[in-house]
C-alpha positions in Angstrom: 132.2 127.0 137.8 132.3 126.8 141.6 134.8 126.0 144.2 135.2 122.3 145.0 135.7 121.6 148.6 137.5 118.6 149.9 135.5 116.4 152.2 137.0 115.7 155.6 139.9 113.2 155.4 140.1 113.3 151.6 142.9 115.0 149.6 142.5 115.7 145.9 145.8 115.3 144.2 146.2 116.3 140.6 149.3 115.0 138.8 149.8 115.5 135.1 152.2 113.6 132.9 155.6 115.3 132.2 155.8 117.1 128.9 158.0 115.8 126.1 160.7 118.1 124.7 158.6 118.5 121.6 155.5 119.5 123.6 157.6 122.0 125.7 159.0 123.6 122.6 155.5 123.9 121.0 154.1 125.3 124.2 156.9 127.9 124.5 156.4 128.9 120.8 152.7 129.3 121.3 153.1 131.4 124.4 155.6 133.7 122.7 153.3 134.1 119.7 150.3 134.9 121.9 152.3 137.5 123.9 153.2 139.3 120.6 149.6 139.2 119.4 148.4 140.6 122.7 151.1 143.3 122.7 150.2 144.3 119.1 146.5 144.5 120.0 147.1 146.6 123.1 149.1 149.1 121.0 146.3 149.4 118.4 143.6 149.9 121.0 145.3 152.7 122.9 143.4 155.9 122.8 145.0 159.0 121.4 143.4 162.4 121.7 143.3 164.5 118.6 143.0 168.3 118.8 140.9 170.1 116.3 
């Protein structure tokens, strides 16, 4: 996907609808869950050196 350039004299304005309280709560829960999953994955994939 490339960069979209605004033509001279034209402004692109992106405005989304406000989230409902239910949507905000669901989004917050999802983000918290994903952060935990990522944290667990990063702990598992850390390299430890074993001496023989």
